[in-house]
C-alpha positions in Angstrom: 13.7 8.9 13.4 11.5 9.7 10.3 14.5 10.0 8.1 16.3 6.8 9.4 13.1 4.7 9.0 12.4 6.3 5.5 15.7 5.5 4.0 15.5 1.7 3.6 11.8 1.9 2.6 12.7 4.7 -0.2 15.6 2.3 -1.5 13.3 -0.6 -1.7 15.4 -2.7 0.8 12.6 -3.9 3.1 11.0 -6.9 1.8 7.2 -7.7 2.4 6.8 -8.4 6.1 4.2 -7.9 8.9 6.3 -5.6 11.0 7.9 -2.8 9.1 6.5 -0.7 6.3 3.2 0.2 4.8 1.2 -2.7 5.6 -2.4 -2.6 3.9 -4.1 -5.8 2.5 -3.2 -4.4 -1.0 0.5 -4.1 -0.2 0.8 -7.5 1.4 -1.1 -9.2 -1.4 1.2 -8.1 -4.2 5.1 -7.6 -4.0 5.0 -5.0 -6.8 2.6 -2.8 -4.9 4.6 -3.4 -1.7 7.7 -2.0 -3.2 6.1 0.9 -5.1 4.1 2.1 -2.1 6.7 1.7 0.6 9.2 3.4 -1.7 6.8 6.3 -2.1 6.2 6.2 1.7 9.8 6.2 2.4 10.5 9.2 0.5 7.6 10.9 2.2 8.9 9.9 5.6 12.4 11.7 4.7 10.6 14.6 3.6 8.2 14.8 6.8 11.3 14.2 9.0 13.3 17.1 7.4 10.3 19.3 7.6 9.9 18.4 11.3 13.3 19.2 12.3 13.2 22.5 10.5 10.0 23.4 12.3 11.3 22.3 15.8 14.6 24.0 15.3 12.8 27.2 14.1 10.4 26.9 17.2 13.2 26.2 19.8 15.6 28.9 18.4 12.6 31.4 18.8 12.4 33.1 21.9 8.6 33.8 21.7 7.6 30.4 21.5 7.1 28.4 24.8 7.7 24.8 25.7 4.2 23.8 25.7 3.4 25.4 22.3 6.3 23.6 20.9 5.0 20.2 22.2 1.5 20.9 20.9 2.7 22.1 17.5 5.1 19.0 17.1 2.2 16.7 18.0 -0.1 18.3 15.6 2.3 18.2 12.8 3.0 14.7 13.5 -0.6 13.7 13.6 -1.6 15.6 10.5 1.4 14.1 8.6 0.2 10.6 9.6 -3.3 11.1 8.5 -2.3 12.6 5.2 0.3 9.9 4.6 -2.2 7.0 5.4 -4.6 8.5 2.9 -2.1 9.1 0.2 -0.5 5.8 0.5 -3.9 4.0 0.8 -4.9 5.6 -2.4 -1.6 4.8 -4.3 -1.8 1.0 -3.0 -5.5 0.9 -4.4 -4.7 2.5 -7.7 -1.6 0.1 -8.3 -3.6 -2.9 -7.2 -6.4 -2.1 -9.6 -3.9 -1.4 -12.5 -3.6 -5.2 -13.0 0.1 -5.9 -11.8 0.4 -9.6 -11.1 -0.8 -10.6 -7.8 1.8 -12.2 -5.4 1.7 -13.3 -1.8 4.3 -11.7 0.7 6.9 -14.4 -0.3 6.7 -13.2 -3.9 4.9 -16.3 -5.1 2.1 -15.8 -7.7 -1.5 -16.4 -6.6 -4.5 -17.1 -8.5 -6.2 -14.0 -7.7 -6.9 -11.4 -10.4 -4.4 -8.4 -10.2 
């Protein structure tokens, strides 16, 4: 699921919207920031998905790991990945927004706000 949702974001195929993608105020206010942050987030989702599948396969193939342990580790991995990802992408969005790229609204039209 992570890989499938990450590919269109990484390929910059998802235009600014309120339903899918990294939706911070800074990404919705500026189209350039939207595409940069969502491309980064998409690449990270793909990497997280591959790591998650590798972790699960290793745990499921191991006869020493019980079912409950696998569930707990999987949930902990997803939770940690989400917290790290929100932090990293929030910082990236703030940095890009502060760097002075032209401010646009979600439809791509320029606004009167300073970049």
